[in-house]
DRENLO-979733 format. One record per residue (C-alpha): residue number from 1; residue in three letters; x, y, z. Coordinates in nm, 3 decimals, decimal comma. Example, Ala and Ser with C-alpha at 12.3 -4.5 7.8 and 13.67 -1.06 7.14 Angstrom:
+-----+------+---------+---------+---------+
: pos : code :       x :       y :       z :
+-----+------+---------+---------+---------+
:   1 :  ALA :   1,230 :  -0,450 :   0,780 :
:   2 :  SER :   1,367 :  -0,106 :   0,714 :
+-----+------+---------+---------+---------+
END
This chain:
+-----+------+---------+---------+---------+
: pos : code :       x :       y :       z :
+-----+------+---------+---------+---------+
:   1 :  MET :   0,502 :  -1,504 :  20,906 :
:   2 :  SER :   0,643 :  -1,168 :  20,826 :
:   3 :  ASP :   0,378 :  -0,905 :  20,785 :
:   4 :  VAL :   0,410 :  -0,695 :  20,474 :
:   5 :  SER :   0,240 :  -0,412 :  20,662 :
:   6 :  ALA :   0,551 :  -0,354 :  20,870 :
:   7 :  PRO :   0,611 :   0,021 :  20,881 :
:   8 :  SER :   0,875 :   0,159 :  20,653 :
:   9 :  PRO :   0,905 :   0,503 :  20,500 :
:  10 :  THR :   0,960 :   0,359 :  20,154 :
:  11 :  SER :   0,777 :   0,027 :  20,159 :
:  12 :  GLY :   0,468 :   0,160 :  19,983 :
:  13 :  THR :   0,630 :   0,307 :  19,674 :
:  14 :  LEU :   0,723 :   0,164 :  19,338 :
:  15 :  ALA :   1,018 :   0,401 :  19,332 :
:  16 :  ALA :   1,161 :   0,227 :  19,638 :
:  17 :  VAL :   1,138 :  -0,107 :  19,459 :
:  18 :  TRP :   1,311 :   0,037 :  19,153 :
:  19 :  ARG :   1,599 :   0,160 :  19,374 :
:  20 :  LEU :   1,669 :  -0,184 :  19,518 :
:  21 :  PRO :   2,004 :  -0,341 :  19,418 :
:  22 :  HIS :   2,001 :  -0,429 :  19,047 :
:  23 :  ALA :   1,621 :  -0,417 :  19,029 :
:  24 :  PRO :   1,608 :  -0,268 :  18,673 :
:  25 :  GLY :   1,852 :  -0,527 :  18,538 :
:  26 :  LEU :   1,671 :  -0,817 :  18,704 :
:  27 :  ALA :   1,343 :  -0,683 :  18,565 :
:  28 :  LEU :   1,493 :  -0,702 :  18,214 :
:  29 :  THR :   1,604 :  -1,059 :  18,278 :
:  30 :  VAL :   1,253 :  -1,155 :  18,396 :
:  31 :  LEU :   1,104 :  -0,981 :  18,090 :
:  32 :  PHE :   1,322 :  -1,172 :  17,844 :
:  33 :  ILE :   1,260 :  -1,505 :  18,021 :
:  34 :  GLY :   0,887 :  -1,438 :  18,006 :
:  35 :  LEU :   0,909 :  -1,342 :  17,638 :
:  36 :  ALA :   1,101 :  -1,661 :  17,560 :
:  37 :  GLN :   0,840 :  -1,878 :  17,732 :
:  38 :  SER :   0,543 :  -1,695 :  17,580 :
:  39 :  LEU :   0,695 :  -1,699 :  17,231 :
:  40 :  ALA :   0,758 :  -2,073 :  17,217 :
:  41 :  ALA :   0,520 :  -2,247 :  17,458 :
:  42 :  PRO :   0,192 :  -2,185 :  17,265 :
:  43 :  TYR :   0,343 :  -2,314 :  16,940 :
:  44 :  LEU :   0,560 :  -2,604 :  17,058 :
:  45 :  PRO :   0,273 :  -2,860 :  17,036 :
:  46 :  LEU :   0,190 :  -2,726 :  16,689 :
:  47 :  PHE :   0,553 :  -2,777 :  16,583 :
:  48 :  ALA :   0,551 :  -3,131 :  16,722 :
:  49 :  VAL :   0,232 :  -3,235 :  16,543 :
:  50 :  ASP :   0,255 :  -3,041 :  16,214 :
:  51 :  ARG :   0,628 :  -3,057 :  16,146 :
:  52 :  LEU :   0,747 :  -3,372 :  16,318 :
:  53 :  GLY :   0,424 :  -3,565 :  16,268 :
:  54 :  LEU :   0,390 :  -3,671 :  16,631 :
:  55 :  THR :   0,083 :  -3,858 :  16,746 :
:  56 :  PRO :  -0,110 :  -3,723 :  17,049 :
:  57 :  LEU :   0,046 :  -4,001 :  17,259 :
:  58 :  GLN :   0,400 :  -3,909 :  17,150 :
:  59 :  LEU :   0,330 :  -3,543 :  17,226 :
:  60 :  GLY :   0,195 :  -3,637 :  17,568 :
:  61 :  VAL :   0,503 :  -3,847 :  17,643 :
:  62 :  PHE :   0,729 :  -3,556 :  17,542 :
:  63 :  LEU :   0,543 :  -3,302 :  17,758 :
:  64 :  THR :   0,520 :  -3,533 :  18,059 :
:  65 :  LEU :   0,883 :  -3,648 :  18,053 :
:  66 :  THR :   1,004 :  -3,291 :  18,005 :
:  67 :  ALA :   0,792 :  -3,173 :  18,299 :
:  68 :  VAL :   0,913 :  -3,454 :  18,528 :
:  69 :  SER :   1,274 :  -3,392 :  18,428 :
:  70 :  SER :   1,236 :  -3,018 :  18,489 :
:  71 :  VAL :   1,106 :  -3,080 :  18,842 :
:  72 :  LEU :   1,402 :  -3,308 :  18,923 :
:  73 :  ILE :   1,667 :  -3,085 :  18,766 :
:  74 :  SER :   1,523 :  -2,762 :  18,909 :
:  75 :  THR :   1,520 :  -2,911 :  19,258 :
:  76 :  ARG :   1,880 :  -3,025 :  19,230 :
:  77 :  LEU :   1,996 :  -2,688 :  19,097 :
:  78 :  ALA :   1,803 :  -2,507 :  19,371 :
:  79 :  ARG :   1,984 :  -2,698 :  19,644 :
:  80 :  LEU :   2,314 :  -2,626 :  19,471 :
:  81 :  SER :   2,243 :  -2,253 :  19,442 :
:  82 :  ASP :   2,159 :  -2,223 :  19,812 :
:  83 :  HIS :   2,503 :  -2,363 :  19,901 :
:  84 :  LEU :   2,704 :  -2,150 :  19,659 :
:  85 :  PRO :   2,839 :  -1,806 :  19,754 :
:  86 :  ASP :   2,718 :  -1,677 :  19,414 :
:  87 :  ARG :   2,380 :  -1,778 :  19,265 :
:  88 :  ARG :   2,455 :  -1,639 :  18,920 :
:  89 :  PRO :   2,634 :  -1,945 :  18,772 :
:  90 :  VAL :   2,329 :  -2,164 :  18,826 :
:  91 :  LEU :   2,099 :  -1,908 :  18,662 :
:  92 :  LEU :   2,340 :  -1,859 :  18,372 :
:  93 :  LEU :   2,363 :  -2,237 :  18,327 :
:  94 :  ALA :   1,984 :  -2,262 :  18,306 :
:  95 :  LEU :   1,962 :  -1,976 :  18,055 :
:  96 :  ALA :   2,239 :  -2,124 :  17,841 :
:  97 :  ALA :   2,073 :  -2,467 :  17,843 :
:  98 :  GLY :   1,740 :  -2,317 :  17,741 :
:  99 :  ALA :   1,897 :  -2,116 :  17,459 :
: 100 :  LEU :   2,081 :  -2,422 :  17,328 :
: 101 :  GLY :   1,764 :  -2,628 :  17,357 :
: 102 :  TYR :   1,557 :  -2,394 :  17,140 :
: 103 :  ALA :   1,843 :  -2,351 :  16,896 :
: 104 :  GLY :   1,851 :  -2,729 :  16,870 :
: 105 :  LEU :   1,476 :  -2,747 :  16,810 :
: 106 :  SER :   1,512 :  -2,503 :  16,521 :
: 107 :  VAL :   1,698 :  -2,772 :  16,324 :
: 108 :  THR :   1,538 :  -3,085 :  16,473 :
: 109 :  ARG :   1,335 :  -3,312 :  16,247 :
: 110 :  ALA :   1,335 :  -3,636 :  16,450 :
: 111 :  TYR :   1,124 :  -3,728 :  16,753 :
: 112 :  PRO :   1,403 :  -3,901 :  16,952 :
: 113 :  VAL :   1,621 :  -3,589 :  16,918 :
: 114 :  MET :   1,333 :  -3,366 :  17,029 :
: 115 :  LEU :   1,272 :  -3,593 :  17,328 :
: 116 :  LEU :   1,641 :  -3,581 :  17,423 :
: 117 :  ILE :   1,647 :  -3,202 :  17,397 :
: 118 :  GLY :   1,332 :  -3,179 :  17,610 :
: 119 :  VAL :   1,448 :  -3,393 :  17,903 :
: 120 :  THR :   1,796 :  -3,235 :  17,913 :
: 121 :  LEU :   1,828 :  -2,882 :  17,777 :
: 122 :  LEU :   1,468 :  -2,758 :  17,799 :
: 123 :  ALA :   1,423 :  -2,919 :  18,142 :
: 124 :  THR :   1,739 :  -2,747 :  18,266 :
: 125 :  GLY :   1,627 :  -2,420 :  18,108 :
: 126 :  ALA :   1,302 :  -2,438 :  18,306 :
: 127 :  ALA :   1,508 :  -2,371 :  18,620 :
: 128 :  ALA :   1,576 :  -2,017 :  18,498 :
: 129 :  PHE :   1,235 :  -1,896 :  18,621 :
: 130 :  PRO :   1,273 :  -1,992 :  18,990 :
: 131 :  GLN :   1,644 :  -1,912 :  18,987 :
: 132 :  VAL :   1,601 :  -1,552 :  18,873 :
: 133 :  PHE :   1,347 :  -1,492 :  19,148 :
: 134 :  SER :   1,568 :  -1,655 :  19,411 :
: 135 :  LEU :   1,858 :  -1,436 :  19,295 :
: 136 :  ALA :   1,635 :  -1,129 :  19,315 :
: 137 :  ARG :   1,508 :  -1,221 :  19,663 :
: 138 :  ALA :   1,865 :  -1,267 :  19,784 :
: 139 :  GLN :   1,963 :  -0,929 :  19,640 :
: 140 :  PHE :   1,662 :  -0,760 :  19,800 :
: 141 :  ALA :   1,706 :  -0,924 :  20,141 :
: 142 :  VAL :   1,874 :  -0,610 :  20,280 :
: 143 :  ALA :   1,562 :  -0,400 :  20,219 :
: 144 :  PRO :   1,350 :  -0,300 :  20,520 :
: 145 :  GLY :   1,006 :  -0,425 :  20,620 :
: 146 :  GLY :   0,798 :  -0,595 :  20,353 :
: 147 :  LEU :   0,978 :  -0,435 :  20,059 :
: 148 :  PRO :   1,145 :  -0,759 :  19,939 :
: 149 :  ASP :   0,805 :  -0,930 :  19,905 :
: 150 :  ARG :   0,667 :  -0,631 :  19,716 :
: 151 :  ALA :   0,970 :  -0,634 :  19,487 :
: 152 :  VAL :   0,909 :  -1,002 :  19,403 :
: 153 :  THR :   0,548 :  -0,916 :  19,316 :
: 154 :  ALA :   0,666 :  -0,627 :  19,097 :
: 155 :  LEU :   0,899 :  -0,860 :  18,907 :
: 156 :  ARG :   0,613 :  -1,108 :  18,870 :
: 157 :  SER :   0,408 :  -0,832 :  18,705 :
: 158 :  VAL :   0,690 :  -0,789 :  18,451 :
: 159 :  PHE :   0,664 :  -1,162 :  18,375 :
: 160 :  ALA :   0,287 :  -1,122 :  18,329 :
: 161 :  LEU :   0,349 :  -0,831 :  18,090 :
: 162 :  ALA :   0,571 :  -1,056 :  17,879 :
: 163 :  TRP :   0,286 :  -1,306 :  17,849 :
: 164 :  VAL :   0,051 :  -1,028 :  17,734 :
: 165 :  VAL :   0,265 :  -0,941 :  17,432 :
: 166 :  GLY :   0,464 :  -1,261 :  17,375 :
: 167 :  PRO :   0,205 :  -1,487 :  17,206 :
: 168 :  GLY :   0,122 :  -1,216 :  16,952 :
: 169 :  VAL :   0,489 :  -1,160 :  16,875 :
: 170 :  GLY :   0,531 :  -1,535 :  16,846 :
: 171 :  ALA :   0,247 :  -1,558 :  16,595 :
: 172 :  PHE :   0,406 :  -1,281 :  16,388 :
: 173 :  ALA :   0,748 :  -1,448 :  16,402 :
: 174 :  LEU :   0,596 :  -1,783 :  16,305 :
: 175 :  ALA :   0,419 :  -1,630 :  16,006 :
: 176 :  ARG :   0,732 :  -1,451 :  15,883 :
: 177 :  LEU :   1,016 :  -1,680 :  15,993 :
: 178 :  ASP :   0,854 :  -2,024 :  16,031 :
: 179 :  PHE :   0,936 :  -2,251 :  16,327 :
: 180 :  HIS :   1,309 :  -2,229 :  16,256 :
: 181 :  GLY :   1,307 :  -1,852 :  16,305 :
: 182 :  LEU :   1,063 :  -1,864 :  16,598 :
: 183 :  PHE :   1,288 :  -2,093 :  16,801 :
: 184 :  LEU :   1,598 :  -1,889 :  16,713 :
: 185 :  VAL :   1,424 :  -1,573 :  16,837 :
: 186 :  THR :   1,336 :  -1,761 :  17,156 :
: 187 :  ALA :   1,700 :  -1,863 :  17,200 :
: 188 :  GLY :   1,799 :  -1,500 :  17,143 :
: 189 :  CYS :   1,565 :  -1,382 :  17,420 :
: 190 :  LEU :   1,724 :  -1,625 :  17,666 :
: 191 :  THR :   2,069 :  -1,503 :  17,562 :
: 192 :  LEU :   1,965 :  -1,141 :  17,619 :
: 193 :  ALA :   1,823 :  -1,242 :  17,958 :
: 194 :  ALA :   2,173 :  -1,346 :  18,067 :
: 195 :  LEU :   2,337 :  -1,010 :  17,996 :
: 196 :  PRO :   2,195 :  -0,814 :  18,296 :
: 197 :  VAL :   2,282 :  -1,108 :  18,524 :
: 198 :  LEU :   2,650 :  -1,066 :  18,438 :
: 199 :  ARG :   2,639 :  -0,714 :  18,584 :
: 200 :  VAL :   2,483 :  -0,816 :  18,915 :
: 201 :  ARG :   2,718 :  -0,787 :  19,210 :
: 202 :  THR :   2,681 :  -1,082 :  19,442 :
: 203 :  ALA :   2,490 :  -1,009 :  19,762 :
: 204 :  PRO :   2,633 :  -1,145 :  20,088 :
: 205 :  PRO :   2,496 :  -1,499 :  20,130 :
: 206 :  THR :   2,216 :  -1,543 :  20,379 :
: 207 :  PRO :   2,267 :  -1,845 :  20,602 :
: 208 :  ALA :   2,021 :  -2,122 :  20,523 :
: 209 :  ARG :   1,806 :  -2,205 :  20,824 :
: 210 :  ALA :   1,581 :  -2,505 :  20,824 :
: 211 :  VAL :   1,252 :  -2,461 :  21,008 :
: 212 :  THR :   1,228 :  -2,767 :  21,232 :
: 213 :  THR :   1,070 :  -2,659 :  21,561 :
: 214 :  GLU :   0,714 :  -2,579 :  21,663 :
: 215 :  ALA :   0,806 :  -2,213 :  21,695 :
: 216 :  ARG :   1,098 :  -2,049 :  21,521 :
: 217 :  GLN :   1,351 :  -1,859 :  21,726 :
: 218 :  ASP :   1,205 :  -1,526 :  21,611 :
: 219 :  GLY :   0,869 :  -1,624 :  21,761 :
: 220 :  ARG :   0,686 :  -1,678 :  21,433 :
: 221 :  PRO :   0,491 :  -2,003 :  21,406 :
: 222 :  ARG :   0,619 :  -2,290 :  21,194 :
: 223 :  ARG :   0,412 :  -2,410 :  20,898 :
: 224 :  PRO :   0,442 :  -2,775 :  20,790 :
: 225 :  LEU :   0,588 :  -2,748 :  20,441 :
: 226 :  ALA :   0,439 :  -3,078 :  20,324 :
: 227 :  TRP :   0,085 :  -2,951 :  20,386 :
: 228 :  VAL :   0,156 :  -2,607 :  20,238 :
: 229 :  THR :   0,297 :  -2,781 :  19,932 :
: 230 :  LEU :  -0,017 :  -2,998 :  19,905 :
: 231 :  ALA :  -0,237 :  -2,688 :  19,919 :
: 232 :  PHE :  -0,045 :  -2,522 :  19,637 :
: 233 :  VAL :  -0,043 :  -2,841 :  19,427 :
: 234 :  LEU :  -0,424 :  -2,848 :  19,454 :
: 235 :  TYR :  -0,433 :  -2,480 :  19,359 :
: 236 :  GLY :  -0,195 :  -2,537 :  19,065 :
: 237 :  MET :  -0,399 :  -2,835 :  18,951 :
: 238 :  SER :  -0,725 :  -2,639 :  18,951 :
: 239 :  MET :  -0,561 :  -2,344 :  18,774 :
: 240 :  SER :  -0,420 :  -2,564 :  18,498 :
: 241 :  MET :  -0,747 :  -2,753 :  18,454 :
: 242 :  GLY :  -0,945 :  -2,432 :  18,435 :
: 243 :  MET :  -0,704 :  -2,273 :  18,188 :
: 244 :  THR :  -0,716 :  -2,578 :  17,959 :
: 245 :  MET :  -1,094 :  -2,615 :  17,961 :
: 246 :  PHE :  -1,188 :  -2,246 :  17,953 :
: 247 :  PRO :  -1,165 :  -2,206 :  17,571 :
: 248 :  LEU :  -1,372 :  -2,521 :  17,526 :
: 249 :  LEU :  -1,638 :  -2,392 :  17,765 :
: 250 :  VAL :  -1,664 :  -2,065 :  17,571 :
: 251 :  THR :  -1,670 :  -2,217 :  17,222 :
: 252 :  ARG :  -1,833 :  -2,559 :  17,258 :
: 253 :  VAL :  -2,070 :  -2,508 :  17,551 :
: 254 :  LEU :  -2,164 :  -2,140 :  17,527 :
: 255 :  GLY :  -2,134 :  -2,108 :  17,149 :
: 256 :  GLY :  -1,872 :  -1,834 :  17,159 :
: 257 :  THR :  -1,592 :  -1,760 :  16,916 :
: 258 :  ASP :  -1,215 :  -1,789 :  16,924 :
: 259 :  GLY :  -1,202 :  -1,409 :  16,922 :
: 260 :  GLN :  -1,407 :  -1,396 :  17,242 :
: 261 :  VAL :  -1,167 :  -1,643 :  17,403 :
: 262 :  GLY :  -0,874 :  -1,422 :  17,304 :
: 263 :  PHE :  -1,047 :  -1,113 :  17,440 :
: 264 :  LEU :  -1,127 :  -1,277 :  17,775 :
: 265 :  VAL :  -0,777 :  -1,420 :  17,824 :
: 266 :  GLY :  -0,616 :  -1,091 :  17,724 :
: 267 :  PHE :  -0,848 :  -0,895 :  17,952 :
: 268 :  CYS :  -0,744 :  -1,112 :  18,247 :
: 269 :  ALA :  -0,373 :  -1,070 :  18,170 :
: 270 :  LEU :  -0,403 :  -0,693 :  18,126 :
: 271 :  LEU :  -0,597 :  -0,652 :  18,451 :
: 272 :  GLU :  -0,351 :  -0,872 :  18,639 :
: 273 :  ILE :  -0,063 :  -0,626 :  18,590 :
: 274 :  PRO :  -0,215 :  -0,314 :  18,752 :
: 275 :  LEU :  -0,354 :  -0,529 :  19,034 :
: 276 :  MET :  -0,004 :  -0,664 :  19,105 :
: 277 :  LEU :   0,140 :  -0,314 :  19,098 :
: 278 :  ALA :  -0,136 :  -0,199 :  19,333 :
: 279 :  PHE :  -0,016 :  -0,455 :  19,588 :
: 280 :  VAL :   0,335 :  -0,319 :  19,548 :
: 281 :  ALA :   0,231 :   0,045 :  19,586 :
: 282 :  ALA :  -0,015 :   0,001 :  19,875 :
: 283 :  ARG :   0,118 :   0,145 :  20,199 :
: 284 :  ARG :  -0,043 :  -0,115 :  20,426 :
: 285 :  LEU :  -0,146 :  -0,473 :  20,355 :
: 286 :  PRO :  -0,251 :  -0,776 :  20,559 :
: 287 :  SER :   0,007 :  -1,051 :  20,609 :
: 288 :  THR :   0,117 :  -1,255 :  20,310 :
: 289 :  GLU :  -0,041 :  -1,566 :  20,458 :
: 290 :  ARG :  -0,379 :  -1,402 :  20,503 :
: 291 :  LEU :  -0,377 :  -1,267 :  20,147 :
: 292 :  VAL :  -0,294 :  -1,615 :  20,014 :
: 293 :  LYS :  -0,595 :  -1,765 :  20,194 :
: 294 :  TRP :  -0,828 :  -1,488 :  20,078 :
: 295 :  ALA :  -0,711 :  -1,541 :  19,718 :
: 296 :  MET :  -0,793 :  -1,912 :  19,740 :
: 297 :  VAL :  -1,146 :  -1,827 :  19,853 :
: 298 :  LEU :  -1,178 :  -1,591 :  19,554 :
: 299 :  PHE :  -1,062 :  -1,869 :  19,324 :
: 300 :  VAL :  -1,344 :  -2,091 :  19,448 :
: 301 :  LEU :  -1,583 :  -1,808 :  19,356 :
: 302 :  HIS :  -1,419 :  -1,779 :  19,013 :
: 303 :  PHE :  -1,482 :  -2,144 :  18,930 :
: 304 :  ALA :  -1,834 :  -2,135 :  19,071 :
: 305 :  LEU :  -1,918 :  -1,841 :  18,843 :
: 306 :  LEU :  -1,771 :  -2,024 :  18,543 :
: 307 :  PHE :  -1,987 :  -2,325 :  18,625 :
: 308 :  LEU :  -2,295 :  -2,099 :  18,626 :
: 309 :  ALA :  -2,200 :  -1,873 :  18,331 :
: 310 :  GLN :  -2,440 :  -1,849 :  18,039 :
: 311 :  GLY :  -2,285 :  -1,566 :  17,837 :
: 312 :  MET :  -2,021 :  -1,297 :  17,802 :
: 313 :  PRO :  -2,122 :  -1,062 :  18,089 :
: 314 :  LEU :  -2,059 :  -1,319 :  18,361 :
: 315 :  LEU :  -1,750 :  -1,450 :  18,179 :
: 316 :  VAL :  -1,597 :  -1,102 :  18,195 :
: 317 :  VAL :  -1,662 :  -1,097 :  18,571 :
: 318 :  THR :  -1,494 :  -1,435 :  18,611 :
: 319 :  GLN :  -1,179 :  -1,307 :  18,440 :
: 320 :  ALA :  -1,168 :  -1,002 :  18,666 :
: 321 :  VAL :  -1,187 :  -1,233 :  18,969 :
: 322 :  ARG :  -0,917 :  -1,458 :  18,819 :
: 323 :  ALA :  -0,691 :  -1,155 :  18,767 :
: 324 :  ALA :  -0,725 :  -1,062 :  19,134 :
: 325 :  VAL :  -0,639 :  -1,419 :  19,237 :
: 326 :  LEU :  -0,331 :  -1,437 :  19,015 :
: 327 :  ALA :  -0,219 :  -1,093 :  19,129 :
: 328 :  VAL :  -0,188 :  -1,237 :  19,480 :
: 329 :  LEU :  -0,089 :  -1,600 :  19,432 :
: 330 :  ALA :   0,149 :  -1,557 :  19,137 :
: 331 :  GLY :   0,359 :  -1,301 :  19,324 :
: 332 :  LEU :   0,294 :  -1,333 :  19,696 :
: 333 :  GLY :   0,262 :  -1,712 :  19,671 :
: 334 :  MET :   0,628 :  -1,724 :  19,579 :
: 335 :  ALA :   0,712 :  -1,478 :  19,857 :
: 336 :  TYR :   0,517 :  -1,695 :  20,103 :
: 337 :  PHE :   0,738 :  -1,997 :  20,033 :
: 338 :  GLN :   1,045 :  -1,776 :  20,073 :
: 339 :  GLU :   0,917 :  -1,664 :  20,413 :
: 340 :  LEU :   0,867 :  -2,024 :  20,521 :
: 341 :  MET :   1,226 :  -2,115 :  20,429 :
: 342 :  PRO :   1,437 :  -1,815 :  20,536 :
: 343 :  GLY :   1,775 :  -1,803 :  20,369 :
: 344 :  ARG :   1,693 :  -2,092 :  20,133 :
: 345 :  PHE :   1,563 :  -1,877 :  19,851 :
: 346 :  GLY :   1,660 :  -2,118 :  19,572 :
: 347 :  VAL :   1,487 :  -2,420 :  19,725 :
: 348 :  ALA :   1,185 :  -2,213 :  19,834 :
: 349 :  THR :   1,126 :  -2,053 :  19,493 :
: 350 :  THR :   1,180 :  -2,383 :  19,312 :
: 351 :  LEU :   0,941 :  -2,563 :  19,550 :
: 352 :  TYR :   0,673 :  -2,305 :  19,470 :
: 353 :  SER :   0,740 :  -2,342 :  19,097 :
: 354 :  ASN :   0,733 :  -2,722 :  19,123 :
: 355 :  THR :   0,391 :  -2,718 :  19,292 :
: 356 :  MET :   0,258 :  -2,556 :  18,975 :
: 357 :  ASN :   0,439 :  -2,810 :  18,754 :
: 358 :  VAL :   0,315 :  -3,109 :  18,953 :
: 359 :  GLY :  -0,037 :  -2,968 :  18,957 :
: 360 :  SER :  -0,024 :  -2,932 :  18,578 :
: 361 :  MET :   0,097 :  -3,290 :  18,538 :
: 362 :  PHE :  -0,206 :  -3,423 :  18,726 :
: 363 :  ALA :  -0,445 :  -3,174 :  18,566 :
: 364 :  GLY :  -0,435 :  -3,310 :  18,211 :
: 365 :  ILE :  -0,564 :  -3,660 :  18,273 :
: 366 :  VAL :  -0,806 :  -3,560 :  18,550 :
: 367 :  SER :  -0,968 :  -3,278 :  18,352 :
: 368 :  GLY :  -0,988 :  -3,492 :  18,039 :
: 369 :  ALA :  -1,156 :  -3,779 :  18,224 :
: 370 :  CYS :  -1,397 :  -3,545 :  18,401 :
: 371 :  ALA :  -1,495 :  -3,372 :  18,076 :
: 372 :  GLN :  -1,538 :  -3,706 :  17,900 :
: 373 :  LEU :  -1,766 :  -3,845 :  18,171 :
: 374 :  PHE :  -1,962 :  -3,541 :  18,287 :
: 375 :  GLY :  -1,907 :  -3,259 :  18,035 :
: 376 :  TYR :  -1,696 :  -2,944 :  18,027 :
: 377 :  ARG :  -1,896 :  -2,757 :  18,291 :
: 378 :  ALA :  -1,830 :  -3,028 :  18,548 :
: 379 :  VAL :  -1,456 :  -2,961 :  18,524 :
: 380 :  PHE :  -1,507 :  -2,615 :  18,676 :
: 381 :  LEU :  -1,709 :  -2,759 :  18,962 :
: 382 :  LEU :  -1,422 :  -3,000 :  19,028 :
: 383 :  CYS :  -1,179 :  -2,706 :  19,012 :
: 384 :  ALA :  -1,386 :  -2,525 :  19,275 :
: 385 :  LEU :  -1,375 :  -2,831 :  19,502 :
: 386 :  LEU :  -0,997 :  -2,870 :  19,458 :
: 387 :  THR :  -0,938 :  -2,504 :  19,541 :
: 388 :  LEU :  -1,172 :  -2,529 :  19,838 :
: 389 :  GLY :  -0,963 :  -2,825 :  19,953 :
: 390 :  ALA :  -0,649 :  -2,610 :  19,921 :
: 391 :  TRP :  -0,810 :  -2,340 :  20,136 :
: 392 :  VAL :  -0,919 :  -2,598 :  20,398 :
: 393 :  VAL :  -0,562 :  -2,726 :  20,422 :
: 394 :  MET :  -0,425 :  -2,374 :  20,462 :
: 395 :  GLN :  -0,690 :  -2,288 :  20,719 :
: 396 :  ALA :  -0,614 :  -2,602 :  20,919 :
: 397 :  ILE :  -0,238 :  -2,552 :  20,936 :
: 398 :  THR :  -0,264 :  -2,182 :  21,021 :
: 399 :  ARG :  -0,525 :  -2,220 :  21,296 :
: 400 :  PRO :  -0,387 :  -2,089 :  21,628 :
: 401 :  ARG :  -0,263 :  -2,373 :  21,847 :
: 402 :  VAL :  -0,464 :  -2,421 :  22,165 :
: 403 :  VAL :  -0,244 :  -2,441 :  22,475 :
: 404 :  THR :  -0,371 :  -2,691 :  22,731 :
: 405 :  ARG :  -0,389 :  -2,624 :  23,103 :
: 406 :  ARG :  -0,127 :  -2,891 :  23,167 :
: 407 :  GLU :   0,114 :  -2,709 :  22,934 :
: 408 :  VAL :   0,050 :  -2,380 :  23,113 :
: 409 :  GLU :   0,107 :  -2,530 :  23,457 :
: 410 :  ALA :   0,412 :  -2,737 :  23,356 :
: 411 :  PRO :   0,730 :  -2,629 :  23,534 :
: 412 :  LEU :   0,996 :  -2,455 :  23,333 :
+-----+------+---------+---------+---------+
END
């Protein structure tokens, strides 16, 4: 693993990140992609049920098929981007598909058409998120020390900022422009996201190197990707389950209000941004891998506190802990996959993104069944166990390998 504490005269400054090739333009692209997602995602189920008259089953089929299609399409596009001399066409294709998809939804009044748009255009548009980060990581690859990883985290904080303001802007647009206008604004954001990409000069391609030996040629230990992926799927599953059930815990179990839910979620999002930037600005940090494992331990604590919470004071603490976890895993988690697959930035970033998508796909039915059988609180205990399982997997695969006496005495 590369250590982000590697000495560099500029690695601890936000100014150094801002001076990286095309960093301001890529930050704008990330901002507009985040705004597009945060504008539409909270209100898409409402559109499906209120305007198209979908049943809960039809909505579930739409969301599941779109998610599965996005995983398949994103993976295919990631492999393509890693073999092209220029990553921009794949990103531009994803942005164009997303814009066309939301423009199509603005005039859609039939469920089969919505389903077709979801599994084709919206699923292709979902690839824009991993593709913009793989493009950025390729552009930043020339930077010294741990600066590329810090730059990815800085861009991830821009995405988090978009989610702080986006839902409120979406509510305003929905009230003034109805769903037709909301989806057109979303399509406009994706179109604006493409403009800075057109100005990016292509970085020299980094040769893709598959990690297939016990120790890589640079001496860093190999990590089995299948087990790392399992750990992050468990993490993504617990995160999605917790996010879905948190409002119900506050309102139905603890007797809170919708306003309190909004305050707690907003507090977490606001705190997440300065914490991410603190990781970028810090002059020395532990290795990415160690930070990932520490964050998983903190996430276990987060869910344990939610299981025990009886009122607002402890709920505020849980959101502060969650913000610290997301500050690490949302930014450095992506960088960790990129470290494990050097030169294959498209596949690495998409694999990280897909672990979250797959985790979310499993989360819905598992959390619903758990809440139905044992109550809402029990879901957070299950989340803690899933995250603990993710940490155990990471701990097992990163444990130093013991060299036997026979191996030491074996002739060269």
